[in-house]
C-alpha positions in Angstrom: 105.3 90.3 104.2 104.9 90.8 100.6 102.7 93.3 100.7 104.8 95.4 103.1 107.7 94.7 100.5 106.2 96.1 98.1 104.8 99.2 99.7 108.5 99.7 101.0 109.5 99.2 97.1 107.2 102.0 95.9 108.0 104.1 99.2 112.0 103.7 98.0 111.0 104.3 94.2 108.8 107.6 94.6 109.9 109.3 98.0 113.8 109.2 96.7 113.2 109.3 93.2 115.0 106.4 92.2 115.3 105.3 88.6 114.9 101.6 89.0 112.6 99.3 88.4 110.5 97.7 91.3 111.0 94.2 90.3 114.9 95.0 90.8 114.6 95.6 94.4 114.8 92.3 95.9 114.8 91.0 99.9 118.4 91.1 99.6 118.9 94.4 97.6 121.5 96.8 99.9 121.3 100.5 100.5 124.8 101.5 100.2 128.1 100.0 98.7 129.1 98.5 96.2 126.0 96.7 93.9 123.6 98.4 96.0 120.5 101.3 95.5 123.5 103.8 96.3 122.0 105.9 99.0 123.2 108.7 100.7 122.7 110.1 104.2 120.0 112.3 103.0 117.9 109.7 101.4 118.4 107.7 104.8 116.5 110.8 106.2 113.6 110.5 103.2 113.3 107.1 104.5 113.3 107.9 107.7 110.5 110.1 107.4 108.3 108.1 104.5 108.7 105.0 106.5 107.0 106.8 109.9 104.2 108.1 107.6 103.6 105.4 105.3 104.0 102.2 108.3 103.8 104.4 111.4 106.9 102.5 112.5 109.9 105.0 114.1 113.3 104.6 113.8 114.5 106.0 117.2 118.0 106.6 116.6 121.3 106.2 114.6 122.0 102.5 116.3 118.9 101.4 115.0 119.4 102.8 112.0 122.7 101.4 111.3 121.3 97.8 111.6 117.7 98.5 109.9 119.5 100.4 106.9 121.6 97.5 105.7 118.9 95.7 103.0 115.8 95.9 102.2 114.6 92.7 103.6 116.3 94.1 107.0 113.7 97.1 106.7 110.9 94.9 106.2 111.6 92.9 109.3 112.0 95.7 111.0 108.5 96.9 110.0 106.7 93.6 110.6 108.3 93.7 114.1 107.4 97.1 115.1 103.9 97.5 113.4 
């Protein structure tokens, strides 16, 4: 899992052009709202494409995305379960 977490951090920073250090992103970091990465719907679409390309994992629909994109740890868990 540490490898998946590191790859996801790199993906978030490079693909979404985040101005944040990778060590500031933890398992508990949220994607939306107060004290989060501050993502929007366009960022989510970029993230879906990036996850598919980097990890070979699909996010099939909005319902799954709403559960997966709650935190960095939730995304890592989903990737690990669906690889």
